[in-house]
C-alpha positions as CSV (number, residue, x, y, z in Angstrom):
1,M,-4.5,-45.8,-94.2
2,V,-6.7,-46.2,-97.5
3,R,-10.5,-46.8,-97.5
4,I,-11.5,-50.1,-99.2
5,G,-13.8,-48.4,-101.4
6,D,-10.9,-46.4,-102.9
7,L,-9.3,-49.6,-103.8
8,I,-12.2,-51.4,-105.4
9,P,-12.0,-49.7,-108.7
10,D,-8.4,-50.6,-109.3
11,A,-8.7,-54.2,-108.1
12,A,-11.8,-54.5,-110.7
13,R,-9.9,-53.0,-113.6
14,A,-6.9,-55.4,-112.8
15,L,-9.5,-58.5,-112.6
16,G,-11.1,-57.3,-115.8
17,L,-14.2,-56.9,-113.9
18,E,-14.6,-53.0,-114.6
19,D,-18.1,-53.2,-116.5
20,E,-19.5,-55.4,-113.7
21,L,-18.7,-53.0,-111.3
22,R,-20.1,-50.2,-113.3
23,L,-23.3,-52.0,-113.8
24,S,-23.7,-52.6,-110.2
25,R,-23.2,-49.0,-109.3
26,A,-25.7,-48.2,-112.0
27,I,-28.2,-50.6,-110.6
28,A,-27.9,-49.4,-107.1
29,T,-28.0,-46.1,-108.0
30,F,-31.0,-46.5,-110.3
31,E,-32.9,-48.7,-107.2
32,A,-32.3,-45.5,-104.9
33,L,-33.4,-42.8,-107.4
34,V,-36.9,-44.9,-108.1
35,A,-37.3,-45.4,-104.5
36,E,-37.1,-41.7,-103.8
37,R,-38.5,-40.3,-106.9
38,V,-41.3,-43.0,-108.0
39,P,-41.9,-44.8,-104.8
40,A,-45.0,-46.6,-106.6
41,A,-42.6,-48.4,-108.7
42,S,-39.8,-49.3,-106.3
43,G,-39.1,-53.0,-106.4
44,A,-40.9,-53.2,-109.6
45,C,-38.3,-52.4,-111.9
46,R,-34.7,-53.0,-112.3
47,V,-31.6,-52.0,-114.7
48,I,-31.0,-55.1,-116.7
49,R,-28.3,-53.8,-119.2
50,L,-26.0,-50.5,-119.5
51,E,-25.0,-50.3,-123.2
52,G,-22.8,-47.1,-123.7
53,F,-24.9,-44.2,-122.7
54,T,-28.3,-46.1,-122.7
55,L,-30.0,-47.7,-119.5
56,D,-32.4,-50.9,-120.2
57,V,-35.0,-51.2,-117.6
58,E,-37.2,-53.9,-116.8
59,A,-40.7,-53.3,-115.4
60,D,-42.9,-56.0,-113.7
61,Q,-46.0,-54.4,-114.9
62,P,-47.0,-52.1,-118.1
63,I,-48.2,-49.3,-115.5
64,V,-45.1,-49.4,-114.0
65,A,-43.1,-49.0,-117.6
66,Q,-45.4,-46.3,-118.3
67,E,-44.8,-44.2,-115.3
68,L,-41.1,-44.8,-115.7
69,R,-41.4,-43.6,-119.4
70,L,-43.3,-40.6,-118.0
71,R,-40.9,-39.7,-115.4
72,S,-37.5,-40.8,-117.9
73,T,-36.2,-37.2,-118.2
74,E,-36.3,-36.6,-114.4
75,L,-34.9,-39.9,-113.7
76,L,-32.1,-39.7,-116.3
77,A,-31.3,-36.2,-115.1
78,A,-30.9,-37.4,-111.4
79,F,-28.9,-40.6,-112.5
80,A,-26.5,-38.3,-114.4
81,A,-26.0,-36.2,-111.2
82,A,-25.4,-39.1,-108.8
83,P,-22.0,-40.5,-107.8
84,G,-23.1,-44.2,-109.4
85,G,-24.6,-42.5,-112.4
86,V,-22.8,-43.1,-115.8
87,G,-24.1,-40.1,-117.8
88,A,-26.6,-42.2,-119.2
89,R,-28.9,-40.1,-121.9
90,Q,-31.5,-42.5,-123.1
91,M,-33.7,-45.2,-121.0
92,R,-35.4,-48.0,-122.8
93,V,-38.3,-49.6,-120.5
94,H,-39.4,-53.1,-121.2
95,V,-42.0,-54.8,-119.6
96,R,-41.1,-58.2,-118.1
97,R,-42.7,-61.3,-119.7
98,G,-44.3,-63.7,-117.6
99,G,-45.6,-61.1,-115.1
100,P,-44.1,-59.9,-111.8
101,R,-41.3,-61.7,-109.9
102,V,-42.1,-63.0,-106.7
């Protein structure tokens, strides 16, 4: 028997969805790390893009963006060590235009 989770990377590669799978894993990993390490920012930020070794993160409020910037070294180290992390070395944080999502 083979676990379905072990088949997904090969299936994604065969379908040309490898980048989407990588981004999905990065999003889930980042959300979990924020919830654990910066609970006040949980649900108020999200990974919107992964370019090479840079995470682009969108924050709903300037205060959330500031907190993420202050904790970026810690978050990047935890992200790189996590199974879904991709060795990101930089995090760019942008404040979402138009206010928070509902």
